[in-house]
C-alpha positions in Angstrom: 45.9 9.5 -11.3 48.5 10.6 -8.8 49.2 14.2 -7.8 52.3 15.4 -6.1 51.7 17.8 -3.2 53.9 20.9 -3.1 55.5 21.5 0.3 56.4 25.0 1.1 57.6 25.2 4.6 60.0 27.5 6.2 62.9 25.4 7.7 63.6 28.0 10.4 59.9 28.0 11.7 60.7 25.9 14.8 63.7 28.0 15.7 61.5 31.0 16.4 59.5 29.2 19.1 62.2 27.0 20.6 65.8 27.2 21.7 68.2 25.8 19.1 70.1 23.8 21.7 67.1 22.6 23.8 66.7 19.4 21.8 67.9 16.1 23.3 69.2 15.2 19.9 71.0 18.1 18.3 70.7 16.6 14.8 66.9 16.4 14.9 66.8 20.2 14.5 65.0 21.2 11.3 68.0 23.1 10.0 70.1 19.9 10.0 67.5 17.4 8.8 67.2 15.9 5.4 63.7 17.3 5.2 65.1 20.8 4.8 67.4 19.8 2.0 64.7 17.7 0.2 62.4 20.8 0.1 65.2 22.7 -1.6 65.6 20.2 -4.5 63.6 20.6 -7.6 61.7 17.4 -8.2 59.4 17.4 -11.2 55.7 16.9 -10.7 54.3 13.6 -12.0 50.8 12.6 -13.0 49.8 9.0 -13.8 46.5 8.1 -15.5 45.4 4.6 -16.2 43.1 3.8 -19.1 41.9 0.5 -20.4 44.6 0.4 -23.0 47.6 2.1 -21.3 49.1 4.1 -18.5 49.7 7.8 -19.4 52.5 9.5 -17.5 53.1 13.2 -17.5 56.3 14.7 -16.0 56.5 18.5 -15.7 60.0 19.5 -16.8 60.0 23.1 -18.1 63.2 24.7 -19.2 64.7 21.6 -20.8 64.9 20.7 -24.4 64.4 17.3 -26.0 68.2 16.6 -26.2 68.6 17.2 -22.4 66.7 14.0 -21.5 68.0 10.5 -21.2 65.3 7.8 -20.9 65.9 4.1 -20.5 64.1 1.0 -19.3 66.2 -1.3 -17.3 65.2 -4.3 -15.1 61.5 -3.2 -15.1 62.2 0.5 -14.2 61.6 3.5 -16.4 64.7 5.8 -15.7 64.3 9.4 -16.6 67.1 11.9 -16.2 67.7 15.4 -17.5 70.5 17.9 -17.3 71.2 21.3 -18.8 73.5 24.2 -18.1 73.8 27.7 -19.3 76.6 30.3 -18.9 76.9 33.9 -20.1 79.8 36.2 -19.8 80.0 39.9 -20.4 83.3 41.9 -20.4 83.6 45.6 -20.5 86.5 48.0 -19.7 85.8 48.3 -16.0 83.8 45.2 -15.1 83.2 41.6 -15.8 79.9 39.8 -15.4 79.6 36.0 -15.5 76.3 34.1 -14.9 75.7 30.4 -15.0 72.9 28.0 -14.1 72.7 24.2 -13.8 69.6 22.1 -13.5 69.2 18.4 -13.3 67.0 15.6 -12.0 66.6 11.8 -12.0 63.4 9.9 -11.6 62.8 6.1 -11.5 59.5 4.5 -11.9 58.9 0.8 -11.3 56.9 -0.5 -14.2 54.1 -3.1 -13.7 54.6 -6.5 -15.4 51.6 -5.7 -17.5 53.5 -3.1 -19.6 54.9 -3.8 -23.1 58.3 -2.4 -22.6 59.1 -2.5 -26.3 56.2 -0.3 -27.1 56.9 2.6 -24.6 56.7 5.9 -26.4 57.8 9.4 -25.1 57.1 12.9 -26.4 58.3 16.3 -25.0 56.3 19.4 -25.7 55.6 22.7 -23.9 57.7 21.7 -20.8 55.9 18.3 -20.3 57.4 14.9 -21.0 54.7 12.4 -21.8 54.9 8.7 -21.8 52.4 6.2 -23.3 52.9 2.8 -21.6 50.8 0.3 -23.6 49.4 -2.7 -21.6 49.8 -6.3 -22.6 46.6 -7.8 -24.0 45.9 -10.0 -21.0 46.2 -6.9 -18.7 43.5 -4.9 -20.4 40.3 -4.6 -18.6 37.5 -6.4 -20.4 33.9 -5.4 -20.0 31.8 -8.2 -18.5 29.4 -9.8 -20.9 25.8 -9.2 -19.8 23.7 -12.4 -19.8 19.9 -12.1 -20.3 17.9 -14.2 -18.0 15.1 -16.1 -19.7 
């Protein structure tokens, strides 16, 4: 099983204790690094569990509906993407209010050769997208046969 660690860092933390322009390399500053921008993106949490028969994958994606997902298998990769948007507008005599939201993500998982790609099944319920990746017969773990010594 694999767990994804949540990173909750304040990007301005180093600025409090150091001068912004003291760095030899200006672009190594945390406000300009990719690390800052990556912590702002919403990446769904992913759990993978291996059993004797299959791999069970759970992807946390609340706020989506089944129709928002596109799932494909291409060149040994499980490609998961989802996108949804919502807008709301309210007009009155003396004001206008318009709200909108947009949410999307893409996730690619390299599948092992031991998976039967034609038997992959997906199910979305209660904000969790679940995959059952059935193993090929030769990849299943077999219990060793115990031999009695005479």
